[in-house]
N, C-alpha and C positions, 0 to 999 in steps of 0.2 A: 318470626317463630321458626320457617322451616330454614331460614338461613341461619340461627344461629347454633353453634358446636357447643351447645352446653343443653344437654338433659335436662336438667333443671328450668330454663327456659326457654328450649327451642328446640325442634327435630332435628340435623342438621349432623352428618355424618362423616367428616374429612377424616381419613386416615394414608397417610403416602408411608408405601416402603418401601425397599427395593430385597430380590430374594438372589443370593449368588448358589447359582447350583454346578455341579465338576461333576462325571462320572465315567468311568472306564475299564473295560474288564481287559484280560488277556488270555485267548485261546493257549493253554499253554503245551497242550499236548497236538494240538494242531503246529504250533512253532515248531516243537522236537522234528516232531516228523519230517518236515519241508525244509530242516536241516540238516536231516537227513539220518539222526539218533535215534539208537533201537529201539523207539518207545512200540509197546503193544498198539494195533490199530484197534485193540476193545475196551480198551482202558482210555477213558477222557480224563482232563484236569483243567477245568480251568478257575482264574483267579479274578477279583474285579474288586472297587473300592467308590466310595460316592462322599462326596462334603454338601454342606448343606447352612447355607449362611440368612438369618432372617432380619433386615433392618431397617428399624421401623422407627419413623420421628414421631415425639409422642404430641398429642392433642388435647394431654388434660382433659379429657373425654374418656376416649376406650383405649386410650396407652398411656401411660408413663415409665421414666426410666425411676424401679424401686432400689435399684442398687446405690454404694455406700458412694462417698466422695462423687456421685452423681447431682448434675444438677437434673430434676425429674421431668421437667416440662422441655429441655431445651439439650440437651445430652442425647443419641440416640439407642436407640434401646434395640441391642444384638443379640441373638435366641440359633446357637448353631449343632449342628450333629456329625461324627464324621464316623464313616462305617469300613467294613469289607468283607470279604467271605472268600472263602477257598471251599470248591465242587470238586467233588472225584466219581465218577462211574465206570460201572464196566458191564457187556455183553455178555452172556452166555448162554449156550446152549443155541448155536445161530441164530442167536440174538432173538429167542425165543423170552429170555428172562435179559431185563435193564434192572440194574439197581443204579440207586445213585444215592452216597450222605455228603451232606454242607455244613459246615462249622460259618456262622457271622458272630462277626463284634461290632457293637458299637457303640458310641462314646458321646453322651450327649454335654453338653457345659455345667449342667447343673445334676448330675447323676453318675456312677461308676458304669466300668464298660458293665454291657450287656452282652451276654455268647449267646445267641439262638441254633442248636441242631435241625437238621430236617433231612428226615428218610425216606427214600419213593422206592415201591418198585412194580414194576409191570409185567405183567402175565402174557405170553400171547401164543398162546401151543400153539394155531391157525392164524394166517391173515385176517381171517373175517371176528375173531372173538380178542378182545382186550381187558384185562383187568388187570385194577391200578386199586395198588393202597397208595396211602403218605402221612406219615404222623410229620411233628413241626410243632417248636416253641418260635415265640418272639414275644417282643418288647414293642407297646408302643408308647412314645417317650407328648408328653403332654402337650398338645397342640396350645399354639400363638395365644389364643384365649382362653382357651381353661387354665395354662399357666401366670397367663400375665393383665386380664381381664380386670379392665375397674371405670364399671360402666354406672354413673350414681341416674336411676330411672326415675327417681321420685324418691317412692316409700320403698325402694328396696335397692340395695346397690351389691353388685354383681361382681365382685374382685374373686383373680386368680387364685388360684389353690396354692403355688408356690411358695413358702416360707415368705421368700422374696417380699410377696405382694401383702400375705395375709398373717405375719406374726402378728400371734398374741389374737386372734379372733377366735382360733379354732377351740384355745384352755379357756375363753369368759363365755361362750357362747349355750344357748338353749334350743334344742327341736322344735322347730317352729307350731309341727305338731302335737307335742304334748301344750306348747303355753297355750294354743287355741282350743285347745279339752278345758288347759289353767283356768284363764277364763270366762269359758261358758258354762263352769262349776261355779267360780265363782258368781254369776250372775245370777246363776238359778238359786244357788244357795238364798243369796240377799233377798231375790225376789218371795221365797220361800218362806222366811224366817218371822217369827210373830213378836218375837220377844224385845222390850224395849231398847230406847239407844236414839240415837242420832245417825240419820243417814251411811256417815264415812264408818262412824266405832261399829255398824254392822257391816259395809264394809270390809273397812280390815277385821274384823271375827272370817270372815268366809274367805280374804287370801288367806290368813292363816290356817286354815281349817284344808284349804287343799290344795295349801304349798307342793305337800310333797305329789305329786302329778306332773312337776316342771322337769325332765329329764336335760341333763350334760348335755350337752354333742359329743360324740364318743366318735368322729370321725377326725382328724388331722391333715395335715398338708399330705400332697397328691407325691405320687412314685408312679413308678411307669406300670401301666397295664399288662399283664401277664396272659399269654394264653398259651395254653395246650392244645394242641388238631389231632381230631383224628380224619380221612378222609375215604372211606372206599368207590368203586365206579366201576361202572361195567361196560363195556359199546362194542356190538356186533353190528355184522352185516349181513341181512336175513333176508331169504325169499333166493329164490336163482336169478344173479345176475348183481345180486346186494342190495336189491330195488328197494329195503327198509332198511331203516337207520336206527340205531335205537341206542339212548345213551340214560345210563340208570346211576344217581351216585346218591350218596350220600353220607351227613359232616355231624362231629360234633369235638363243640370246644369247651373246656372247661377254662374259665378267666381268676386270675388272681387279681389282686389290687384293681377291680374293674370301674370306672372311670365311668361318675357322675354326676350329679346336684344332691346340694343338700341348702334347705332355705333353714338360718338357723340366727338370734338373735340374738345380742349381748346389753346386757342392762347397763343402764346411763350410771354405774357406782362400782367400787374399789369397793363395799361392804359386802360379800356374800349372803350375810342375814338380811340385807333390802333386796333382794336378789327377785323376792317372789312381789316387791310393792312398784319394783320398778316393769317389769315384766305386765303387768296390771295395766300401766298405763302404753300406750304407743306412741307417747309424747317423749315418757324418761326411757328407749330402749333403741339402741340402732341393726336397724336390717338387713340381714346377708342374704345373697346368695353364695354358694360358696363348689367351689368347683375339689372333690376329695375322690373319695375311692372305698371302695363298697368292704364292708366287713363278710359280707354274707358271700357264699360258693354263689357263683355264675354260670348259668350254663347257657348254651346256645345249640341249638341243633337242628339241622333239617333235611331237606333233600330233595332233588327232581328228577322227571320222567320225563326225558324227550325224541320225539316219533318222528321220522322224516321218511316219507313212499313217494317213488318216483311213479304217476300215472302212467297211462298211454300220450302218446303225442308230446312227450316232455315234460307232463303239467310235473309239477312238485308241492304238496302237500304235506300240510306237518302240523305238528301239536307240540305244546310243551305247559307242565305243569310243575309247580314250584313252593312248597312247605316250608317257612321260619319257625321257630318258635327262643323263644327266650327266658329260663327258668330262672330264678332265685332262692334258696332254701328257706329264707324270713323276708317277711316283710313290713309292713306298718312301723318304717326303721327313719320316717321321715325320707329315706333316696329317692329321687327323681335319674329313674336309670336311662333314660331318654333313646331308648330301640325303638327309634320308628320303621318297623319293617312289619309290613301285612304279614297275616300269619299265611295265604293262601291268593295265587296269582294265574293267569295260565293264557296261553295265546295259542292264536287257531291261523293259521299260515296258506296263502293259495299262490304261485305263483308257472309264469311262463314266459322264458323268455326269447319266444318265437312264434307266439301262439296263430299268428298271421306274419309268412313274409317275418319280415325287420322287426317287426312291433309284437312290443314284449307289456305283463302288466305282474302288478302281483300289489295283494290284500293281505294285510296281516290287521287282524283282532287281538284287544288288548283287553286283558278285565281284571283287576286289584278288589280284594278285598277291605271291608271295613275293620281300621284297627285305632286304635287307643292312643295318640303321639304325644308326646313332651321336648318342649321345644326349651330351651330358657326363655323366649318371650311371653308365650303359650301352650298351654296343654289341653285336648279330649278330643273327641273320636273325629274323625279322618272317613268319611262317606265313601263307601265302596262308589267304584268310576268305570268305565269303561269309554274303549277308543277304537276306531277303525280309521286303519291306515291305507293310504291305495298311491298309488303309482306306475302310470305309461311312461313305456323306451321306444325310441325309435332309432333305429341306426340306418345311417348312410355310409356305407362301405365307400366311397369315390366322391368329394375325399372323405377320410375315416374321421367319421362326425356320431355323437350318440348326443338326444335328445331325454330327458326327462321330466315328465311336469306328474308333479305328488302334491300328496295332503298329507300332511299330520294333522290326525283327531279330521280325518273328512268331513264330517258332520257335524264340526264347531258345538260340541257339544263340551260348554267350560266343566272345570272338575281343577280342587283343589289337591296337588300331592303333598304335604303338608299342611299344618295350622300355621295362619301367620306369613305364608306367601301366598303369590298371588295364582288368579284364577288363569289355567291356564285353556285358551280356544284353539282354533283351528291354525296350523300352520301352511303355508303355500310355496310352494316354489315349481323354479322353471330352470334346469341346469343343461346347460350346450355344454361336449367334452371334446377334441379333439385332439384326436392321434398322432405325434409324433413317428 
C-alpha cells in the first residue's frame, strides 16, 4: 500500500518537477558614474528582472494537466511568472534622510499584469538613532498546489482554485458548515417527531422543513492575493560606546482576496429542487476542499522588540520578543485561513567568542506560545514549546582552523511546530572550518 501512488488505494507520493529560474539586476547609477557621466552621487537607480517556470510531470494523483487539448496524464504542466522592477533613491541632508521609491510589475500565466509600488524613508538625526517608515503593496500569485492540486484523499478531494482546475464546482456547491448544521437539524427533527408515518416519510418532512439552512458557496475561482503593508521601526545604539542596541518595529497588513481554503460539497443531481435530499446522504454528494479568496477583510499586525547588551569581558546578552495576530471582519463563513503563527514568541541568548583564550560559547533559549493551526491535512491546537540551543567553538590560529561543537534542542525535548508534521528532537553537530 505504501508504494501505490493513488490515495484511494495507497499512501505513496511521487511528483517529478523541474524549476527554471533566472534573475538579474543592474545598478544604473553606478554604471553611469563609472562611465564618467554627470550622474549625481546622491541619486541611486536600480533595474532588475526575473523569470520562473515550474514544469511538473503529471502523476494522476497530486497533479494533472488540465489545459484543453492536453493529455492530463502525459503532457507536462507548466506554470510561469515574469517580473521586473525599477527603483530610485535619493539621499538628503548629508544622508540623514534616505528616500526610496520602487515600482514592480509581474505577469503570471493565468492573470493580467500586476503593479506593486513601494516607498521607504529612513531618518538618522545622528548615527546612534535611526527611524524607518515603509509602505508597500504587493500581489501573491497562487502557488502550484493552491492553483493545480488534484488530490483524492478518500472522503474529500482537494482541487486547485484556478478555473482551469475546478470549473463548475463553485457554482454548484454548498458550504460544509451549513450542510453539517442541516443534517444535525434533520436528525433532531426525526427523533423528536411523534406524528404518524414511516421513517422515510418522517425524514422527508424533516428535510423539507430544514432545507433553508443550506447555504450555497459564496466563493469563486482564485485571484492573486493583494496586500497593503505599513511598517514603522526604530533602531538605536544606547549607553556609552553603544553597548546597548535596541530595535523596535511594528507592522500592519491589510489583505484583499486573502488565499485560504473552504470545504464545499456538490449534490449529485442537476435538479436544484433535489439538492437537500442529496446533501442529506454522504453517498449522494461529491466532497471538495477548494482554494479560494476570502470575501471578508483580513488584517495581520504585530511587532517585535529586540535588545542586545555588551557586558564586561566581551559577553553578549540578547533578548527579543515578537507578537503577531490575524483578524477578519467576520467569521463563521466556512473559510479556513491557515494562518499558522503563534501570537507570542521570545528568545534569550548569551555568548562570548573568547571566553577563555580561543574558546567561545553561545546559548540560545527559544519559547513559542500555543496556537491553533489549520492545514489542508489537519487542524487543531499546537502546544507551546521551548528549546535550548548551545555551541562551543575553538580556534587554532596556525593553521587557520575553527571547530564548532553544538546542538539544536540540546535537551532533546521533542516538539511539533505544526500539526501533521514530524516531532523534532535534538540535532547535534561538529563542524570544522579551514580558512585559506
